[in-house]
C-alpha angles and dihedrals in degrees: 000000000000120000091248093051090045090056090049090049092051092051091045092052090053091048094044096053093048095042096050093043084069095039099046097081093054102028096097091055089065089040090071089078092055099047095101090049091054090054091046091054089056096044093049093049095081093205129166118243112280094020116158116246130190118205110193121201086009097174112185090358103251095138092041091052091046088060096039095055089061092056102264123139106243137191116191120195127195139153096221117086089191093057092044092051087062092043091056091055089063094061113112132192111286096024113129098208133134125190121207125194105213149095110303093210091073120029131173099249131109124249114283093010098137132060092210137009127198139181118192124192089339109104094065089058093058136073109261095251092051092048091054090047090053092052090049090051089051089054091050097052097039120089120252109277090012118137125259111197124195125188118185146119124313133185113243118225089228107083097215097057088042092053094044094044092050093046093052095044092050090064090073112007124110130249093270095061097088093051091051092054092044096058098027134218093278089065091055091048092050092051089051092046093245129131129198117245095178134023131184129178131215139184097032090320093299091117127050133196114202126186120201129184115227102240101183120200118242 
C-alpha cells in the first residue's frame, strides 16, 4: 500500500469507528428494507454445502448470518467494533461464522481461500482508493472462477426515483456516499479488474446487485 493510501486508510479507520459508533444502535432498523436482498444474494450464489464465504464490511452481520443459517462457513470482516458487537449477538447454535475486526483491504487469509466473497452496502462508505483495494483483496482471496458479489447504491434512469432515493439516503449516509454515486460502481470494478456478468436492481432501481466471476490472471 502506498504512503498516500496508507494515510487515507488511517483517516478512514478513525472516521469509520466514530461514525458507526453512532449508527450501530439504529442500523438494523434500516436493514429491514434490505432483508429480501440479503436472501437473494444467498439464493443466487449457487454454492455447495459447507462452502467458504467472505463477507467484507459486514457491519451488524446480516449478510453473514443469511449465509451461515444455510450451512455455509462464513467470515465477516469490519472495522467497527460497535457494529461487530451487534453482529456477534446474531450468531445461533450451529452457525459456522467468525467475525473479525480489522481493515478489509488486507486480511489474514491465503490466496484463493474462499469460494465466494461479497460486500454489501460497504463501498459507498469508503474512500474510493480503499474501496478499490477491498475489491482487489476480494479477488485475491477468492478461488479462480469463484463469484464476487457486490450490493450497493445505483442511480435510476427515472429522475423521480433517483431524486427520492438520494434524498432518503442522504439522511443517514456518510461523507463518501456522493462520490460513490458520482463515479459509479462500474468505475470501482474497472479499477479492480472486475467485470459484471449479472446485474439486478431493487427498490425502484436505487439498489443494485452485481455478480462478477473471479477471472484471475495467469
